[in-house]
C-alpha positions as a Markdown table, in Angstrom:
| # | Residue | x | y | z |
|---|---|---|---|---|
| 1 | Unk | -0.1 | 0.0 | -0.1 |
| 2 | Unk | 2.1 | 3.2 | -0.8 |
| 3 | Unk | 1.8 | 5.8 | 1.7 |
| 4 | Unk | -0.1 | 8.6 | 1.0 |
| 5 | Unk | 1.0 | 12.8 | 2.7 |
| 6 | Unk | -1.7 | 15.8 | 3.7 |
| 7 | Unk | -0.8 | 18.8 | 3.0 |
| 8 | Unk | 0.2 | 20.3 | 6.8 |
| 9 | Unk | -1.6 | 24.0 | 7.8 |
| 10 | Unk | -1.2 | 26.6 | 7.8 |
| 11 | Unk | -0.9 | 26.3 | 3.7 |
| 12 | Unk | 2.6 | 27.4 | 3.0 |
| 13 | Unk | 3.0 | 29.8 | -0.6 |
| 14 | Unk | 5.6 | 30.4 | -0.3 |
| 15 | Unk | 6.3 | 27.3 | -1.0 |
| 16 | Unk | 4.3 | 27.1 | -3.7 |
| 17 | Unk | 5.7 | 30.5 | -5.5 |
| 18 | Unk | 9.5 | 29.0 | -4.4 |
| 19 | Unk | 8.0 | 25.7 | -6.5 |
| 20 | Unk | 9.6 | 24.0 | -3.1 |
| 21 | Unk | 8.3 | 21.2 | -1.7 |
| 22 | Unk | 5.7 | 22.1 | 0.5 |
| 23 | Unk | 5.6 | 20.0 | 4.4 |
| 24 | Unk | 3.0 | 17.4 | 4.6 |
| 25 | Unk | 1.1 | 15.3 | 7.5 |
| 26 | Unk | 0.2 | 11.9 | 8.2 |
| 27 | Unk | -4.0 | 11.2 | 8.2 |
| 28 | Unk | -4.7 | 11.3 | 11.8 |
| 29 | Unk | -2.6 | 14.9 | 12.2 |
| 30 | Unk | -4.8 | 15.9 | 8.7 |
| 31 | Unk | -7.9 | 14.9 | 10.1 |
| 32 | Unk | -7.1 | 16.3 | 13.3 |
| 33 | Unk | -6.4 | 19.6 | 11.0 |
| 34 | Unk | -9.5 | 20.0 | 9.5 |
| 35 | Unk | -11.4 | 18.7 | 13.0 |
| 36 | Unk | -10.3 | 22.3 | 14.2 |
| 37 | Unk | -10.9 | 24.0 | 10.9 |
| 38 | Unk | -14.7 | 22.5 | 11.8 |
| 39 | Unk | -15.0 | 23.7 | 15.1 |
| 40 | Unk | -13.2 | 26.6 | 14.9 |
| 41 | Unk | -15.8 | 28.1 | 11.6 |
| 42 | Unk | -18.7 | 29.7 | 11.7 |
| 43 | Unk | -22.3 | 28.7 | 9.2 |
| 44 | Unk | -21.3 | 31.3 | 6.0 |
| 45 | Unk | -17.8 | 32.1 | 7.8 |
| 46 | Unk | -15.8 | 30.0 | 5.1 |
| 47 | Unk | -16.4 | 31.7 | 1.4 |
| 48 | Unk | -16.1 | 29.0 | -0.4 |
| 49 | Unk | -19.2 | 26.6 | 1.5 |
| 50 | Unk | -21.0 | 28.5 | 3.1 |
| 51 | Unk | -22.3 | 24.9 | 4.9 |
| 52 | Unk | -18.6 | 24.3 | 6.5 |
| 53 | Unk | -18.2 | 24.8 | 10.0 |
| 54 | Unk | -21.3 | 24.7 | 12.5 |
| 55 | Unk | -24.1 | 26.0 | 14.6 |
| 56 | Unk | -21.9 | 27.0 | 17.9 |
| 57 | Unk | -21.1 | 30.0 | 17.2 |
| 58 | Unk | -24.0 | 31.2 | 17.0 |
| 59 | Unk | -25.2 | 30.7 | 21.0 |
| 60 | Unk | -21.1 | 31.6 | 21.7 |
| 61 | Unk | -22.8 | 35.3 | 23.9 |
| 62 | Unk | -25.7 | 33.4 | 25.0 |
| 63 | Unk | -27.3 | 32.5 | 28.3 |
| 64 | Unk | -26.6 | 29.0 | 29.2 |
| 65 | Unk | -29.6 | 27.7 | 31.6 |
| 66 | Unk | -29.7 | 24.2 | 31.4 |
| 67 | Unk | -26.1 | 23.2 | 30.8 |
| 68 | Unk | -27.2 | 19.0 | 28.9 |
| 69 | Unk | -29.2 | 20.9 | 26.6 |
| 70 | Unk | -26.8 | 23.0 | 25.6 |
| 71 | Unk | -23.9 | 20.2 | 25.8 |
| 72 | Unk | -26.5 | 17.9 | 23.6 |
| 73 | Unk | -27.4 | 21.5 | 21.3 |
| 74 | Unk | -23.3 | 21.2 | 20.8 |
| 75 | Unk | -23.0 | 18.0 | 20.1 |
| 76 | Unk | -25.4 | 17.1 | 17.6 |
| 77 | Unk | -24.1 | 19.9 | 15.7 |
| 78 | Unk | -20.4 | 19.3 | 15.6 |
| 79 | Unk | -21.3 | 15.6 | 15.1 |
| 80 | Unk | -23.3 | 16.6 | 12.0 |
| 81 | Unk | -20.4 | 18.5 | 10.3 |
| 82 | Unk | -18.2 | 16.0 | 11.4 |
| 83 | Unk | -20.1 | 13.8 | 8.9 |
| 84 | Unk | -20.5 | 15.7 | 6.4 |
| 85 | Unk | -16.8 | 17.3 | 6.2 |
| 86 | Unk | -14.8 | 14.2 | 6.8 |
| 87 | Unk | -14.9 | 12.2 | 5.3 |
| 88 | Unk | -12.2 | 9.7 | 6.4 |
| 89 | Unk | -13.5 | 9.2 | 9.7 |
| 90 | Unk | -17.0 | 6.7 | 10.5 |
| 91 | Unk | -18.6 | 5.2 | 13.3 |
| 92 | Unk | -18.4 | 9.1 | 15.6 |
| 93 | Unk | -18.6 | 10.0 | 19.8 |
| 94 | Unk | -18.5 | 13.0 | 20.4 |
| 95 | Unk | -18.7 | 14.5 | 23.5 |
| 96 | Unk | -19.0 | 17.7 | 25.0 |
| 97 | Unk | -18.5 | 19.3 | 28.5 |
| 98 | Unk | -18.8 | 22.7 | 29.6 |
| 99 | Unk | -17.1 | 24.4 | 32.0 |
| 100 | Unk | -15.8 | 27.6 | 34.1 |
| 101 | Unk | -12.0 | 28.3 | 34.3 |
| 102 | Unk | -10.6 | 31.6 | 36.0 |
| 103 | Unk | -8.2 | 33.1 | 33.8 |
| 104 | Unk | -5.2 | 34.9 | 34.9 |
| 105 | Unk | -3.3 | 37.3 | 33.7 |
| 106 | Unk | 0.7 | 37.1 | 34.1 |
| 107 | Unk | 0.5 | 40.1 | 36.3 |
| 108 | Unk | -1.9 | 38.1 | 38.8 |
| 109 | Unk | -4.1 | 41.3 | 38.3 |
| 110 | Unk | -6.8 | 40.6 | 36.7 |
| 111 | Unk | -9.0 | 37.8 | 37.0 |
| 112 | Unk | -11.7 | 36.8 | 33.9 |
| 113 | Unk | -14.0 | 33.7 | 34.4 |
| 114 | Unk | -15.1 | 32.4 | 31.2 |
| 115 | Unk | -17.1 | 29.0 | 29.2 |
| 116 | Unk | -14.3 | 26.2 | 28.5 |
| 117 | Unk | -15.9 | 24.1 | 25.9 |
| 118 | Unk | -14.4 | 20.7 | 26.2 |
| 119 | Unk | -14.7 | 19.1 | 22.6 |
| 120 | Unk | -14.0 | 14.9 | 22.3 |
| 121 | Unk | -14.5 | 13.5 | 19.0 |
| 122 | Unk | -13.4 | 9.4 | 19.2 |
| 123 | Unk | -13.7 | 7.4 | 15.6 |
| 124 | Unk | -12.4 | 5.2 | 13.3 |
| 125 | Unk | -10.8 | 5.9 | 10.6 |
| 126 | Unk | -12.0 | 4.6 | 6.7 |
| 127 | Unk | -9.4 | 2.8 | 5.6 |
| 128 | Unk | -7.7 | 0.7 | 8.6 |
| 129 | Unk | -10.6 | 0.4 | 10.9 |
| 130 | Unk | -8.3 | 2.2 | 13.0 |
| 131 | Unk | -9.8 | 4.3 | 16.7 |
| 132 | Unk | -8.7 | 7.8 | 16.4 |
| 133 | Unk | -9.4 | 10.4 | 19.1 |
| 134 | Unk | -9.0 | 13.5 | 19.2 |
| 135 | Unk | -9.4 | 16.0 | 22.0 |
| 136 | Unk | -9.9 | 20.0 | 21.5 |
| 137 | Unk | -10.3 | 22.6 | 24.8 |
| 138 | Unk | -11.9 | 26.1 | 23.1 |
| 139 | Unk | -13.1 | 29.2 | 25.2 |
| 140 | Unk | -16.0 | 30.6 | 24.3 |
| 141 | Unk | -17.1 | 33.8 | 24.1 |
| 142 | Unk | -15.1 | 35.7 | 22.2 |
| 143 | Unk | -13.2 | 32.1 | 20.5 |
| 144 | Unk | -9.7 | 31.2 | 21.8 |
| 145 | Unk | -8.2 | 28.1 | 21.8 |
| 146 | Unk | -5.3 | 26.4 | 24.7 |
């Protein structure tokens, strides 16, 4: 079986212009990069495909009355986005957890409490049937990641 390489992000146009090889990665990192893009892109934000991304950021600043309902809603939209835009995975399971985190700046003078969205994806690679795991933490309102 021939080993396939995938383009490593961020895309380096300078390599293309200089006619040099672009950095590549394996399938697992490629899927992880795509999942990160799916998670951090709001619907309608991609100029090439309005359906790429997920609805989570539409609810970013909304009040959460029931965390379980909100987590289920986010899980559904993220899972659908992955089903639509990451065909290299199947048997996908998503778990979402919302926590609050006290963030302190380096001088320890400013405290902020932010909602943290912990996303765990489990699936199987279409090519090999191997189990694949992905974890990402995102801070909401406004979005950032660690």
